[in-house]
N, C-alpha and C positions, 0 to 999 in steps of 0.2 A: 776670422772675426777679430775686430779691434778690442784691445784690452780696455778696462775701465779708465786707466791712466790716459790712454790715447784718446778716449772719448772726451774726457774733461779738457785735455789740451786742445783738441779740435774745437770744442765749444768756446773756450776762452780766447782762442785765436781770432774769433769773430770780433772781439772787443778790444784786445790789447796787442800791440806790437811786441816782439820778443824783448826789445830793450826796455819795455815798461815793467817786465817781471823776470829779469835775468837770473836772480838768485834762486827763485823757486824752480825755474826751468833747469838750472844746473843741479840743484838738490835732487830733483826727480830723476834726472839722468844718472847721476852718481848712485843713488840709492836703488835704482832699478837693477843695477849690476850687483850690488853688495847685499841687498835685502836685510839691512841691519835690524829691522823691527819685525821680522818674519814671525807670524803666529801670535804676536802680542795684541791684546785687546786694549784699545785706547779710546778714551772719551775725550772729545775736543769741545770745549765750551766757548771758543772764539765767536764773537758776534757774527752771525751768518749773513753775508752779503755775497754778491757775485764774485768779488775778488777773493773771498775766503775759499772758493773752490780750488784755487791754485795751491793753497796750503794743504787741503785735503788730498790733492793730486800727489804731492810729494810723499805724504804719509802712506798712501796706498802703494806708491812705487816702492816704498821701503818694506812692503809686505805686511803692514799692519792691518788688523781687523778694526776698522774705524767706525766709531759710533758718535752721534751728536745727540743733544737733548731733543726729545720729541716736543717738549713744551718749554722752550728756552725762556729764561728769566731776563736775558739781555735783549736789547733792541736787535731786530733782524729784518730781512726782506723775505716775507712769506712766499714770494714768487719762486724762491729757490727750492722750497721743500718738495715740490713735485718732481724735481730733477734728481733728488738724492738716490732713490732706489736704482735708477738706471745707471748711476755712476758707482754703484757698489757701496754706498754709505748708509749705515743702519741708524735707526732712530731709537734712542734709549728711553723707555718710560720712566717717569719720575720714581725715584726710589731704587732703581737698578743699581746694584753695588757689587759688580763682578768685573773689575777692570785691573789690568796690570799697571797702568799709569793714567793720570788725568792731566791733560793740558788745559788748565783752568783759566778763567778770566774773572777778576773781581772776587775770587774766593767763593764762587757760587756753589762749588761741590766739596767744600772743605770738610763736611761731615762724613764723606764717603771714605772708603778704606782701600785705596789702590795698593797692590802688592809691592810696587817699586817706588811709588811716590808721586809728587806733583811737579809740574812746571807752571808757574803763575805769570800771566801776561802783563798785568797792570800794577802800578804803584798802589792804586786804590785797594787791591786785594791783598797786598803784602801784610798789612797789620792783622788780617784775619788768620794768618798762619804763625803768629808770634809764639804760640804755645804748641806747635805742631809735634806730632809723634812720627813724622815722616820726613825724608829729604824733600826740600822744596827749592827748586831753582827759579830765581826771579829774573825773568827776561828783562824786566824794566830796570834792573840794576846796571845794565850794561850801556855801552855807547850807542848801539844800534837803535835802541828805543827812542833816542833823541830825534832821529830822522822822522819817525812817525809823530811824536808828540809835539816837537817844535815846528817842523816844516809841514807835516801832513795835516795836523789838526788846525794850525793857523790858516793854511790854504783852504781847508774845508769850511772854516767859518765864513770866509769871504765868498766861496761858491754858494753857500747856503743863503747868505744875505742877498746875493745877486739873483738867486732863484726866486726869492720872495719879492723881487722888484726893486731892491735897493742898489741900483746900478751906478748912481752918481755919488761917489764917496770923497773925491778930492776936496780938501779944505774942511771936511766935517770933523767935529770933535768926538773922539772915541775915548772913553774911560775904560781901562783894563784893570780889573780888580784881581790882583794876584800876579806875581812875577816869578813863577816857577817855569818849567819847560814849556807848558802850553802858553802861558802869558808871553813868553819871549817870542814864540812863533806868531802869535797874533800881532805883537808889536812889529815884528819883521815885515809882515805883509801890509800892515797899516801904513808904514812908512813907504812901502812900494806903491801903495795906492794914493799917496799924496795926502793922507789924512793928517789931522793934528791930534796925535795920541797923548794921553796922560796915563801914568801908571800909579796905582794905589796898592799898598802892601802894608802888612803889620810889621815887617822888617824894613829897615832903612836900606833900600837898594839903589840909592841915588848914584853911588859909584859904579853900579853895573849898567846904568842907563846911558844911551846916547845923550850928548850935551843938550840937545834941543828938546828933550822930552821932560816935561814937568813931572814932579812926584807929589803924591798926597799920602800923608801918614794915615793909614786906615785905622789906627788906634784912636784917632780924633774923629768921633762920630759926627760932629757938626760939620767938620771940613769935608768928610766923605759924603755926607748927605747933600751938601751944596754941590760937590763935584758931580754927583750922579744927576741931579736935577739940571745942571748947566750943560750937560753933555748931549750930543745928538744921539749917541748910543752908548750904553754901558754893558759890558760883558764880564761875567764872573768866571774866574778860572783859579779859584783858591784851592780846590780839592777837598773842601770841608763842607759838611752838611750844614745848611742854614747859617752860613758864615755871616750873612748880613742881618741876622735877626735882631741885633741890638742897635742897629743904626737908627738914629732918631728921625722923626718926620716921615714915617713909612707911608702914611696916608697921602702926604704931599708927593712923595716919590711915585706912588701908584697913580695919582691924578695928573702927573706931569706928562709932557709930550715926549719924554726921553724913551727911546727904544731900549727895551731890556732883553738881554739874551744870556743864556747860561751854556757853558761848554763843559761843565763838570758832570760826572756820572750821577751825582746826587743833586737834589734841589739846594742850591747855594743861597737863594734869596730868603728862604724861610717862610713861615706860615702867614706872615702879615702882608705879603705881596701876593695877590691872587694869581692862580695858575694862568688865567686868561690874559693877564697883563704882560706875561713873559712869552717871547716867541717860542713856538713849539711846546707850549704849555709846560715850561721849565725843564723839559728834556734837553739833552745836549743838542744844540742847534744843528750841528753837522749831521746828526742822525735823521734828519728829515730828508736827506739826500739818498738817491739810489746807491751811491757809493760814498759813505761818510768820509773816508780817507782814500785819496786817489791811489790806485795800485802802485804807482811808482814810489810813493812814500811809505806804503804799508807792507810791501812784499818782503823786504829784508827783515822786518820785525817778525813776520809770520815764519820765515825760514829759520830765524833764531829760536823762536818758540818750538818749532819742530826739532831743531838740533838739540834742545834741552832734553828731549826724549832719549837721545842716545847717551847723554850724560847720566841719566837715571839708571842706565844699565850697569854703571860702574858699581862694583861691590863695595860695601862698607862705607857708603856715604853717610855723613853725620845727619842726625835727625834735627835739622834746623834749616833756616832760609840761607841761601848762598847765591852769589852772582854766577852768571854763565862763565865758562872758561874763556880767558882773553884770546887764546889762539883761534878758537871757534869764531868769535866775533870778527877778528882781523881777516880771516879767510872770506867770510861772507861780505864784509865791507869792501874788500878788494874786488870781488866779483861785481857787486852792485855799482861801484864807482867806475870800473873799467869797461863793463859791458852795458851799463844802463844809462839813464838820462839824468841821474841825480848827482853826478860827480861834482859839478860846479856848486850846487846847493850845499853839499856836504862840506866842501872846502870853505865856503863862506861861513857855515855854522862853526867850523873848527876855528876860523879866524876870530869870530865873535867870542868864542869860548876862551881863546888865548888873550884877547885884548881887553876883555871886561870880566869882572867877577862872575862866577857861575852861581846864579841865585838858586 
């Protein structure tokens, strides 16, 4: 009889080539021999999509008793739920609080009491652990998360736009509001698509932009409002709730022909722009896809989040937020770049990081 790990691997092999998820495959193979999480009860709050099963596979290979929320607060693909029982993954009812560790996302389980601590997947969730009484390892603090947020989310934005029928983008004006990691990724792909992007931010990031990309000071409400209305599409990637709530002429923006989109976890447009006016009703645009972030860009982040579970086994960790161990990241990056499809993209990302300021 096949093991649960073998069943998941067999299922995912229908959709992905090995080079699309080399890090998770390596992790599962290694951990199946060492069983580093044997007997530990783990709750994993990663948004549940098909590629997330690869993350679960590695945790099961490590010997973990794996639970996922039965009623997830995060976006998910409900079609995955009927597969869980057959793969040996249990569903935790709301309020269940009997875990050794929690692999969290956006701090959704911060009120629970895991015996060994948390690993948090996102920057959005980090502030929710500021006054924690547990060790919290922040996967987002490391280099690997840049692959997902810069390359993966940027690529996902354009896949979602194309799925909605916006296939002709060359020469179109795109306003990117926010120039953190996700904003950089959107700009990277906008230039690849031959668009005419403009970046707006509350910080002066002109020195970090390619020479041909205009900049708008987002502190200047009038200038920002004009930029939105003059763009073919505006996408918000600020990371802040209702970041645009004080921008003037909101009724004019709502009435304009500008396509509005959000890539943040929260509603970044604010209450004055109707839900129906923003693609995917203000939810992150890439989450309308069956796979919001392509496996090749997501799998190394998921492997790092898993690896944080092993770090939580270390005794006497401080009760605060901390980055993942650099040597763990380096090993996973090496595997991803030498066995996978993303090596050239990661090299380009590194070049951009070295040649321009890191916003």
